[in-house]
C-alpha positions in Angstrom: -6.3 -7.4 -9.0 -6.1 -8.2 -12.7 -9.4 -6.2 -13.2 -7.8 -3.1 -11.5 -4.6 -3.5 -13.6 -6.8 -3.6 -16.8 -8.9 -0.7 -15.6 -6.0 1.6 -14.8 -3.4 0.4 -17.3 -3.3 3.8 -19.1 -2.7 5.8 -15.9 0.8 7.0 -14.9 2.7 4.6 -12.6 5.8 4.8 -10.4 7.9 1.7 -9.4 9.9 1.4 -6.2 11.8 -1.6 -4.9 12.3 -1.9 -1.1 14.2 -4.4 0.9 12.8 -5.6 4.2 14.4 -8.3 6.3 16.5 -9.4 3.3 13.5 -9.8 1.0 13.0 -7.4 -2.0 9.5 -6.1 -2.6 8.5 -4.1 -5.7 5.7 -1.6 -5.3 4.0 -0.2 -8.4 1.9 2.9 -7.6 -0.9 3.7 -10.0 -1.9 7.3 -10.1 -5.7 7.3 -10.5 -6.8 10.5 -9.0 -6.3 13.2 -6.4 -5.7 12.0 -2.8 -3.9 13.5 0.1 -1.0 11.2 0.9 -1.2 12.3 4.6 -4.8 11.1 4.8 -4.0 7.8 3.1 -1.0 7.1 5.4 -3.0 8.1 8.5 -5.9 5.8 7.6 -3.4 2.9 6.9 -1.6 3.4 10.2 -4.8 3.7 12.2 -6.3 0.6 10.6 -3.0 -1.3 11.2 -2.9 -0.4 14.9 -6.6 -1.3 15.4 -6.1 -4.6 13.7 -3.0 -5.4 15.8 -4.8 -4.5 19.0 -7.6 -6.8 18.0 -5.1 -9.5 17.0 -6.4 -9.6 13.4 -2.8 -9.3 12.0 0.6 -10.3 13.3 2.2 -7.6 15.4 5.3 -5.9 13.9 8.5 -5.8 15.9 
């Protein structure tokens, strides 16, 4: 992770803080190129569902 931080340190970033189940999480987005957010979110959701079905990650409520 530190290598990625160093590699992309000069790229624009955006910081958001989210609260889930009473725990605050800070997400720092590094803009490193052109990607379609719909494709990214679809891939994430698909992989999450497959991993939940195969019991590789805890299921979400």
